[in-house]
C-alpha positions, 0 to 999 in steps of 0.5 A: 557531259549533260547531268541527269537533272538537265537531260530531262529539260532537253538540250540547251541551245545558245543563239550567239550574237556579238559581244561577250555575253554568249561566252559567259552564258556558255561557260555558266551552262557548262559549269552547271553540267549542261552540254550546250550547242552554240548556234552562231549568227553569221557575221555577228558571233566572233568568239571562238567557243572552243570545245563547244559543239557549234552550228552557224546560221544567218540572221533571219534563217528560221529554216536553218534554225529549225534544222539545228534545233532538230538535229541536236534535240534542243528544247531550250534556247537562250538568246544572247549577244547583239545583232548589229544589222537586221536582216533584209526580207530576202534573207528571211528563210521561213519554215512551213510553220512560219510561212504565213507570218512572213508579212508580219515579220517583214513589217516588224523588221522594218518598223518595230523597235528592238523589243518588238523584234525580239518578242517576234523572234521568241514566238517564232522559236517557240512555234518550233517547240523550243522553250526560250529562257533568259540568259540570267536563268542560265547565268544568275551571277551576272545579274546586277545587285542592289547598291554599290558595285565597287568602292566609290559612292554617288554624291547627293548631286549624282543621286539627283542625276540618277533620278533624272536619267532613270526617269528619262530611260524609262520614258525612252523604253516605253517607246521601245527605243533604247535603255540608257540616258545620261544626265549632267547637272539635272539636264538630260544630255543624251538618250540611247538610240539604235547606236548603242551605249558605247556610241552614245557615250562617245557622243557625250564625250564629243559634246563635252569637248565642244563645250556643249556640256558643263565641264564643272558637272560630271553626270551619270549614265543610267540603264533601265529595262524597258517597261514592257520588255521581255526579260528573256532577251536584251537585258541592259548590260554593262562591262569594262568598256562601259566604264572606260567610255563613261570615264572618257565622257567625264561622267561620275558613274553608272547606275543600272537596274538591280535584278534586271540588268547584267554585269559582264567582266565584273572583276575587270569592270570593278577594277576599271571603275575603282581606278577611274574613281567612278561609282557603279551601282544597282538601283531599284525601279521605284527609285526609293532610296535608289538602293544606296 
């Protein structure tokens, strides 16, 4: 049941893509007294969301989304989870309010980066009278904190790799391409593209196995928010699988932007990092002292 304090804000809708983030947001919303509606994206959201009221729409189906928002009196929306495939123009079902924007929508889907697409989606949702809020506003405990997360700490060489990879990640983000970078021995060996973090780490592991990356030096993964990113969507995220893939790639650890990145499966992730001897830490965007 929705608490009286939340009733005045209007009902919460959680647009759920792939991954664990939508489940964590839904759980946090319920713990805060919300009665959220889970708006599952077809072929993306695989979590069962048992016990929650649900609806399913196709990616790009703005008319379907408007209907869900109206039927359930949703006034606040959270975007959460991944979307593996952008919709084709034939899959776009505009409403009357968004009909004139279809050419711009198609152009953005074809040539825009992920942040450009998400900003467009936010504007389209808000055109139907719903406020878009960030996942971290519903589940603030997911935000990365400054300093070590776990028992291991970076060495001086790791700190140099953190600085190098953070600079590369921010430069990459300025191009609206990706959020992550890997530095080994002060050399950038991988930049995150549309394949995502786990696939980038698999590429690093393959390069290591081929002898293209030094076996003596470990290296670091850094994930940073894009400079112009709307923090209401697609914050950098890590979890247990990130740690496991970083370990498989032979890395020493992971650094993420404190206050602007999310940590999922925190306890399991910390256990996996401790077992592997990897450090995980939150860093300041200014890189002053790296928060360590």
